[in-house]
DOVO-658889 format. One record per atom (N, C-alpha, C, CB): residue in three letters; x, y, z; residue number from 1; atom name. Coordinates in Angstrom, 3 decimals, padded with zeros to 6 digits. Glycine has a CB too. Example, Ala and Ser with C-alpha at 12.3 -4.5 7.8 and 13.67 -1.06 7.14 Angstrom:
<rs>
residu  px  py  pz  num  atome
ala  013.190  -005.690  007.800  1  N
ala  012.300  -004.500  007.800  1  CA
ala  013.200  -003.300  007.800  1  C
ala  011.308  -004.473  009.046  1  CB
ser  012.850  -002.250  007.080  2  N
ser  013.670  -001.060  007.140  2  CA
ser  012.900  000.030  007.870  2  C
ser  014.084  -000.598  005.725  2  CB
</rs>
This chain:
<rs>
residu  px  py  pz  num  atome
met  -103.370  -056.623  -147.795  1  N
met  -104.523  -056.735  -147.341  1  CA
met  -104.318  -058.490  -146.721  1  C
met  -105.713  -056.322  -148.612  1  CB
ala  -104.878  -058.504  -145.345  2  N
ala  -104.685  -059.714  -144.944  2  CA
ala  -106.054  -060.549  -145.047  2  C
ala  -104.103  -059.642  -143.602  2  CB
ile  -105.799  -061.789  -145.110  3  N
ile  -106.897  -062.723  -145.699  3  CA
ile  -107.412  -063.144  -144.279  3  C
ile  -106.326  -064.113  -146.791  3  CB
thr  -108.429  -063.207  -143.955  4  N
thr  -108.906  -063.515  -142.559  4  CA
thr  -109.739  -064.861  -142.667  4  C
thr  -109.841  -062.253  -141.932  4  CB
pro  -109.919  -065.849  -141.823  5  N
pro  -110.485  -066.934  -142.041  5  CA
pro  -112.090  -066.814  -142.524  5  C
pro  -110.259  -067.659  -140.849  5  CB
val  -112.194  -067.894  -143.315  6  N
val  -113.866  -067.837  -144.038  6  CA
val  -114.620  -068.489  -142.866  6  C
val  -114.171  -068.912  -145.744  6  CB
asp  -115.719  -068.185  -142.801  7  N
asp  -117.079  -068.776  -141.932  7  CA
asp  -117.388  -070.144  -142.477  7  C
asp  -118.564  -067.785  -142.121  7  CB
pro  -117.190  -071.229  -141.650  8  N
pro  -117.740  -072.641  -142.341  8  CA
pro  -118.737  -072.789  -142.778  8  C
pro  -117.814  -073.625  -141.726  8  CB
arg  -119.928  -072.058  -142.334  9  N
arg  -121.166  -072.091  -142.681  9  CA
arg  -121.330  -072.099  -144.136  9  C
arg  -121.806  -071.088  -142.094  9  CB
pro  -122.468  -072.690  -144.670  10  N
pro  -122.827  -072.969  -146.287  10  CA
pro  -122.654  -071.447  -146.794  10  C
pro  -124.640  -073.681  -146.641  10  CB
leu  -121.995  -071.207  -148.251  11  N
leu  -121.950  -070.068  -148.714  11  CA
leu  -123.411  -069.705  -149.494  11  C
leu  -120.715  -070.031  -149.536  11  CB
asp  -124.024  -068.349  -149.134  12  N
asp  -124.958  -068.078  -149.890  12  CA
asp  -124.749  -066.911  -150.618  12  C
asp  -126.001  -068.066  -149.257  12  CB
ile  -124.433  -066.881  -151.912  13  N
ile  -123.594  -065.696  -152.940  13  CA
ile  -124.819  -064.655  -152.803  13  C
ile  -123.172  -066.254  -154.952  13  CB
leu  -126.111  -065.003  -152.865  14  N
leu  -127.133  -064.294  -153.014  14  CA
leu  -127.601  -063.255  -151.607  14  C
leu  -128.131  -065.331  -153.434  14  CB
asp  -126.915  -063.586  -150.513  15  N
asp  -127.528  -063.000  -149.482  15  CA
asp  -126.577  -061.475  -149.459  15  C
asp  -127.483  -064.072  -148.040  15  CB
gly  -127.361  -060.603  -149.034  16  N
gly  -126.772  -059.295  -149.008  16  CA
gly  -125.727  -059.218  -147.663  16  C
gly  -128.026  -058.147  -148.950  16  CB
asp  -125.847  -059.794  -146.853  17  N
asp  -124.968  -060.042  -145.724  17  CA
asp  -123.371  -060.545  -146.181  17  C
asp  -125.729  -061.196  -144.807  17  CB
phe  -123.508  -061.209  -147.099  18  N
phe  -122.112  -061.919  -147.814  18  CA
phe  -121.283  -060.554  -148.257  18  C
phe  -122.519  -063.077  -149.435  18  CB
tyr  -121.896  -059.628  -148.705  19  N
tyr  -121.248  -058.232  -149.124  19  CA
tyr  -120.940  -057.279  -148.215  19  C
tyr  -122.018  -057.535  -149.963  19  CB
val  -121.687  -057.501  -146.959  20  N
val  -121.321  -056.273  -145.962  20  CA
val  -120.112  -056.212  -145.245  20  C
val  -122.244  -056.159  -144.932  20  CB
asn  -119.642  -057.477  -144.807  21  N
asn  -118.485  -057.561  -144.047  21  CA
asn  -117.211  -058.243  -144.854  21  C
asn  -118.858  -058.346  -142.781  21  CB
asp  -116.693  -057.526  -145.459  22  N
asp  -115.302  -057.986  -146.168  22  CA
asp  -115.542  -059.255  -147.366  22  C
asp  -114.178  -058.630  -144.830  22  CB
pro  -116.279  -058.883  -148.239  23  N
pro  -116.424  -060.115  -149.106  23  CA
pro  -115.137  -060.447  -149.652  23  C
pro  -117.425  -059.939  -150.256  23  CB
tyr  -114.190  -059.547  -149.840  24  N
tyr  -112.725  -059.778  -150.554  24  CA
tyr  -111.834  -061.089  -150.090  24  C
tyr  -111.768  -058.434  -150.210  24  CB
ser  -112.119  -061.216  -148.966  25  N
ser  -111.407  -062.086  -148.099  25  CA
ser  -112.258  -063.518  -148.395  25  C
ser  -111.417  -061.497  -146.421  25  CB
arg  -113.371  -063.520  -148.278  26  N
arg  -114.145  -064.637  -149.018  26  CA
arg  -113.886  -064.908  -150.242  26  C
arg  -115.403  -064.461  -149.069  26  CB
tyr  -113.917  -063.847  -151.564  27  N
tyr  -113.534  -064.282  -152.671  27  CA
tyr  -112.117  -064.983  -152.946  27  C
tyr  -113.700  -063.298  -153.354  27  CB
ala  -111.091  -064.388  -152.066  28  N
ala  -109.692  -064.831  -152.053  28  CA
ala  -109.777  -066.114  -151.557  28  C
ala  -108.732  -063.984  -151.246  28  CB
trp  -110.396  -066.797  -150.776  29  N
trp  -110.648  -068.065  -150.202  29  CA
trp  -110.919  -068.686  -151.268  29  C
trp  -111.639  -068.202  -149.190  29  CB
leu  -112.300  -068.183  -152.064  30  N
leu  -112.909  -069.280  -152.989  30  CA
leu  -111.906  -069.445  -154.091  30  C
leu  -114.413  -068.883  -153.620  30  CB
arg  -111.193  -068.500  -154.512  31  N
arg  -110.463  -068.456  -155.730  31  CA
arg  -109.291  -069.370  -155.480  31  C
arg  -110.040  -066.999  -156.138  31  CB
glu  -108.717  -069.358  -154.031  32  N
glu  -107.636  -070.284  -153.849  32  CA
glu  -108.067  -071.883  -153.420  32  C
glu  -106.727  -069.631  -152.738  32  CB
asn  -109.360  -071.821  -153.095  33  N
asn  -109.682  -073.206  -152.615  33  CA
asn  -110.721  -074.067  -153.474  33  C
asn  -110.236  -073.076  -151.202  33  CB
ser  -111.518  -073.210  -154.066  34  N
ser  -112.673  -073.579  -154.653  34  CA
ser  -113.368  -072.406  -155.990  34  C
ser  -113.643  -073.761  -153.324  34  CB
pro  -112.364  -072.448  -156.834  35  N
pro  -112.780  -071.358  -157.955  35  CA
pro  -113.805  -071.827  -158.748  35  C
pro  -111.653  -070.963  -158.929  35  CB
cys  -114.540  -072.864  -158.633  36  N
cys  -115.732  -073.240  -159.287  36  CA
cys  -116.417  -073.725  -158.321  36  C
cys  -115.642  -074.123  -160.367  36  CB
his  -117.316  -073.040  -157.362  37  N
his  -117.939  -073.668  -156.262  37  CA
his  -119.480  -073.642  -156.334  37  C
his  -117.469  -073.025  -155.026  37  CB
trp  -119.847  -074.772  -156.127  38  N
trp  -121.473  -074.897  -155.990  38  CA
trp  -122.063  -074.206  -154.686  38  C
trp  -121.928  -076.530  -155.919  38  CB
asp  -123.124  -073.664  -155.015  39  N
asp  -123.759  -072.848  -153.984  39  CA
asp  -124.876  -073.528  -153.583  39  C
asp  -124.114  -071.493  -154.397  39  CB
asp  -125.004  -074.550  -152.413  40  N
asp  -126.191  -075.349  -152.158  40  CA
asp  -127.559  -074.776  -151.961  40  C
asp  -125.948  -076.045  -151.086  40  CB
ile  -127.399  -073.508  -151.246  41  N
ile  -128.498  -072.822  -150.574  41  CA
ile  -129.451  -072.236  -152.098  41  C
ile  -127.768  -071.400  -149.374  41  CB
asn  -128.719  -071.895  -153.098  42  N
asn  -129.309  -071.162  -154.152  42  CA
asn  -129.420  -072.304  -155.283  42  C
asn  -128.400  -069.808  -154.580  42  CB
glu  -128.576  -073.193  -155.442  43  N
glu  -128.363  -073.998  -156.286  43  CA
glu  -127.736  -073.625  -157.530  43  C
glu  -129.349  -074.502  -156.434  43  CB
leu  -126.821  -072.996  -157.342  44  N
leu  -125.971  -072.439  -158.481  44  CA
leu  -124.201  -072.413  -158.389  44  C
leu  -126.493  -070.916  -158.617  44  CB
trp  -123.669  -072.300  -159.602  45  N
trp  -122.321  -072.243  -159.558  45  CA
trp  -121.698  -070.858  -159.259  45  C
trp  -121.868  -072.740  -160.762  45  CB
val  -120.924  -070.848  -158.428  46  N
val  -119.973  -069.367  -158.327  46  CA
val  -118.482  -069.747  -158.903  46  C
val  -119.764  -068.727  -156.460  46  CB
leu  -118.744  -068.779  -159.872  47  N
leu  -117.126  -068.846  -160.388  47  CA
leu  -116.144  -067.562  -159.934  47  C
leu  -117.106  -068.854  -162.175  47  CB
thr  -114.835  -067.844  -159.703  48  N
thr  -114.041  -066.809  -159.160  48  CA
thr  -112.850  -066.707  -160.332  48  C
thr  -113.496  -067.195  -157.546  48  CB
</rs>
């Protein structure tokens, strides 16, 4: 599976649209670059 570039906009992990268009590439990016990521929009931690 090819990893596509991640959208530079802030991550909203609770937004349903996050899961519609290939969330796996975003998860892969998070695991590689920010495995313990702060979601500013929802004020919560995302752990991968």
